N, C-alpha and C positions, 0 to 999 in steps of 0.2 A: 671762397671766398665766405668772408663772416664780419663782422664788425666785440672792439673786444672795448671794454669801460670802462677803466682806470678814473683813479683819484686824482687829490691835482698836483703831490706826490711825486706822475709818474708818470713822466714829459725823462724822456730823452731821446736823441735824436737819433744816435746804432736803433736803436728798438727800434723807434718808424719803423724805418726802412727796411729792416729785415719783416718788420711785419707786410710793412707792403709789401715788399717780392713776394710774401705770399700769399695775395689777394686781400689781406687784413687789414682792419682802419679800422687807427685808437685814435677813439674820441672820450677827453679828458681837460678838466678845467682849467681856469691855467694860477701857476697860483701867483697871490699877490703882489712881490715881491723879485716879477721877474719882466722884464721890458715885454711885450707883444713884438714877435714877428711874425717874417710868411712861410710857414715846413714845406717844402717843396718836397714831392714823393714820387 
């Protein structure tokens, strides 16, 4: 288990799912040109 911090360009659905399977939480900001959405992990 752990946390991974990434910059605003680090958002990727597949990456988030892979990390969640390993018990890692991805913490990143949102890009200005991306609409907010809820991501189920």
